[in-house]
C-alpha positions in Angstrom: -0.1 0.0 0.0 1.4 3.2 -1.0 -1.0 5.5 0.9 -2.0 7.3 -2.1 -5.7 8.5 -2.9 -6.8 5.5 -4.6 -5.5 3.1 -1.6 -7.8 1.1 0.3 -7.3 -1.3 2.9 -8.8 -4.9 2.6 -10.5 -4.8 5.9 -12.1 -1.3 5.2 -12.8 -0.8 1.5 -14.9 2.0 2.2 -12.1 4.3 3.5 -9.9 6.4 1.3 -6.6 7.2 2.2 -5.5 10.9 2.3 -2.6 12.1 0.3 -0.8 15.2 -1.0 -0.8 14.4 -4.6 0.5 17.0 -7.0 -0.1 17.6 -10.5 2.0 17.2 -13.8 2.9 20.8 -15.4 4.4 21.2 -18.8 5.8 24.7 -19.3 5.4 24.1 -23.1 1.6 24.3 -22.9 1.3 27.8 -22.3 4.0 28.6 -24.9 3.3 30.6 -28.1 0.5 32.8 -26.8 -1.8 30.2 -25.4 -2.0 32.3 -21.9 -4.0 34.9 -24.0 -6.4 32.3 -25.5 -6.9 30.8 -22.2 -7.5 34.1 -20.6 -10.1 35.2 -23.1 -11.9 31.8 -22.8 -12.0 32.2 -18.9 -13.2 35.7 -19.1 -15.9 34.7 -21.4 -17.0 31.8 -19.2 -16.9 33.9 -16.2 -18.9 36.7 -18.0 -21.5 34.0 -18.9 -21.5 32.6 -15.5 -22.4 36.1 -14.0 -25.2 36.6 -16.6 -26.6 33.4 -15.7 -26.6 33.8 -11.8 -28.0 37.3 -11.9 -30.8 36.6 -14.3 -31.8 33.0 -13.2 -30.1 32.0 -10.0 -30.8 35.2 -7.8 -34.4 35.5 -9.3 -35.2 31.9 -8.5 -33.8 32.3 -4.8 -36.0 35.2 -4.2 -38.8 33.4 -5.3 -38.3 30.4 -3.4 -37.6 32.8 -0.1 -40.9 34.3 -0.8 -43.0 31.0 -1.3 -41.3 29.6 1.8 -41.6 32.9 3.9 -37.8 32.7 4.5 -35.7 35.8 6.0 -32.8 36.9 3.9 -30.4 35.6 6.4 -31.9 31.9 6.1 -32.2 32.0 2.5 -28.5 33.2 2.2 -27.1 31.0 4.7 -29.0 27.9 2.9 -29.7 28.3 -0.6 -26.8 30.6 -1.6 -24.3 28.4 0.2 -25.8 25.4 -1.5 -25.8 26.8 -4.8 -22.3 27.9 -4.7 -20.9 24.8 -3.3 -22.8 22.0 -5.0 -21.0 22.0 -8.2 -17.7 21.4 -6.3 -19.1 18.7 -3.9 -20.5 17.0 -6.9 -17.1 17.4 -9.0 -15.1 16.3 -6.0 -17.6 13.2 -5.5 -17.3 12.2 -9.1 -13.5 12.8 -9.1 -12.8 10.6 -6.1 -15.2 7.7 -6.7 -15.0 7.3 -10.5 -11.6 8.6 -11.5 -10.0 7.9 -8.0 -7.5 11.0 -8.2 -6.1 13.3 -5.7 -8.6 16.1 -5.6 -8.8 16.0 -1.8 -9.4 18.1 1.0 -7.4 21.1 0.1 -9.7 21.9 -2.7 -12.7 21.9 -1.0 -11.3 24.1 2.2 -9.6 26.3 -0.3 -12.8 27.1 -2.0 -14.6 27.6 1.2 -12.0 30.1 2.3 -12.2 32.1 -1.2 -16.0 32.0 -1.0 -16.0 33.4 2.8 -13.0 36.0 2.1 -12.6 37.0 -1.4 -16.5 37.0 -2.4 -17.6 38.8 0.5 -14.6 41.4 0.3 -15.6 42.0 -3.5 -19.2 42.4 -2.7 -18.7 44.9 0.0 -16.1 46.7 -2.3 -18.4 46.8 -5.0 -21.3 48.3 -2.9 -22.0 51.8 -3.8 -23.4 52.4 -0.1 -22.1 51.4 3.3 -23.4 47.8 4.2 -24.9 47.2 7.7 -24.2 43.9 9.0 -26.1 42.3 11.8 -23.8 40.7 14.2 -26.0 37.7 14.8 -26.0 35.9 11.4 -22.2 36.7 11.1 -21.6 35.1 14.7 -23.8 32.1 13.7 -22.0 31.5 10.4 -18.4 31.9 12.1 -19.3 29.4 14.5 -20.7 26.8 12.1 -17.6 27.4 9.8 -15.2 26.9 12.9 -17.1 23.7 14.0 -16.9 22.3 10.5 -13.1 22.9 10.0 -12.7 21.5 13.6 -14.5 18.4 12.7 -12.5 18.0 9.4 -9.2 18.3 11.3 -10.3 15.7 14.0 -11.6 13.3 11.4 -8.4 13.6 9.2 -6.1 13.1 12.0 -6.0 9.5 11.3 -5.2 9.8 7.7 -8.2 8.1 6.5 -12.0 9.5 6.6 -14.5 6.8 6.8 -18.2 6.9 5.4 -19.8 7.9 8.5 -17.4 11.0 9.0 -18.0 12.1 5.5 -21.8 11.9 6.2 -21.3 13.8 9.3 -19.4 16.6 7.3 -22.0 16.8 4.7 -24.8 17.0 7.1 
């Protein structure tokens, strides 16, 4: 057993071994102006994503919140979090169970940190008026985030995460 991401123990085949796998990089890939092409395609994709989110995602969240009589805090903490994290969770799940590669915890935690810090900072910076922040939802979100990171550290301490630990983290 090499301890890689695809390594499983015969006695516990449902557990995946954690690893810090790297990726292969070929410097010739971005040679000859392909950086410009990749950048243009990336900007085009981000623009399309922004339009779709603004026209459809936010409007549907507002409609769901009205129908379910939810406050903005509850809708933001549940639907926005699920909507922004669902693609990453799906991609990681497919990658781990179908392709058995080394996506791992760093991708998920890094994305969560990005969502918490960068998206909120850019939203506050882009606002034309000063934003009022209620301390209760902020405190609630910080407590749950710290608890989830604490559980992740506790579960990954053994070097393997079992199915029940994964279920606990998703719940």
